[in-house]
C-alpha positions as CSV (number, residue, x, y, z in Angstrom):
1,M,-0.1,0.0,0.0
2,A,2.8,2.5,0.9
3,D,4.3,2.1,-2.8
4,H,1.1,2.9,-4.4
5,S,0.8,6.3,-2.4
6,R,4.3,7.0,-3.6
7,Q,3.5,6.4,-7.1
8,A,0.4,8.6,-7.0
9,Q,2.3,11.8,-5.9
10,P,4.3,12.7,-8.9
11,G,1.3,12.7,-11.0
12,R,-0.5,15.0,-8.6
13,R,2.6,17.3,-8.3
14,G,2.5,17.6,-12.2
15,R,-1.2,18.7,-12.1
16,V,-0.6,21.1,-9.5
17,W,2.4,22.6,-11.5
18,R,0.2,22.8,-14.6
19,K,-2.5,24.5,-12.8
20,V,-0.1,27.1,-11.3
21,L,1.4,27.7,-14.7
22,A,-2.0,28.1,-16.3
23,C,-3.0,30.7,-13.6
24,A,0.2,32.6,-14.0
25,L,-0.3,32.7,-17.8
26,L,-3.8,33.9,-17.3
27,G,-2.8,36.6,-14.9
28,A,-0.1,37.8,-17.4
29,V,-2.6,38.0,-20.2
30,L,-5.0,40.0,-18.0
31,A,-2.3,42.2,-16.6
32,V,-1.3,43.1,-20.2
33,A,-5.0,43.7,-21.0
34,F,-5.4,45.9,-17.9
35,L,-2.2,47.9,-18.8
36,G,-3.6,48.6,-22.2
37,Y,-6.7,50.1,-20.8
38,L,-4.6,52.4,-18.6
39,R,-2.1,53.3,-21.2
40,P,-3.4,54.5,-24.6
41,Q,-0.1,54.3,-26.2
42,L,0.1,50.6,-25.4
43,V,-2.1,49.0,-28.1
44,V,-2.8,45.3,-27.7
45,G,-3.5,43.6,-30.9
46,W,-6.5,41.6,-29.8
47,D,-7.1,40.0,-33.2
48,G,-3.5,38.8,-33.3
49,L,-3.9,37.4,-29.7
50,M,-7.1,35.6,-30.4
51,A,-5.5,34.0,-33.5
52,L,-2.6,33.0,-31.3
53,C,-4.8,31.2,-28.9
54,G,-6.9,29.5,-31.7
55,F,-10.0,31.5,-31.8
């Protein structure tokens, strides 16, 4: 039984890191969007960003 719990942890850690990375990436995109609204000289090409994301 102890061996089974050791094998389950690496997969769990991988999911946690993926979730952390996804949240950080989402936060970065939202931060750029927020800065785009604050500074008129910073123009975000939303069409290009959406094409990059597959929309």
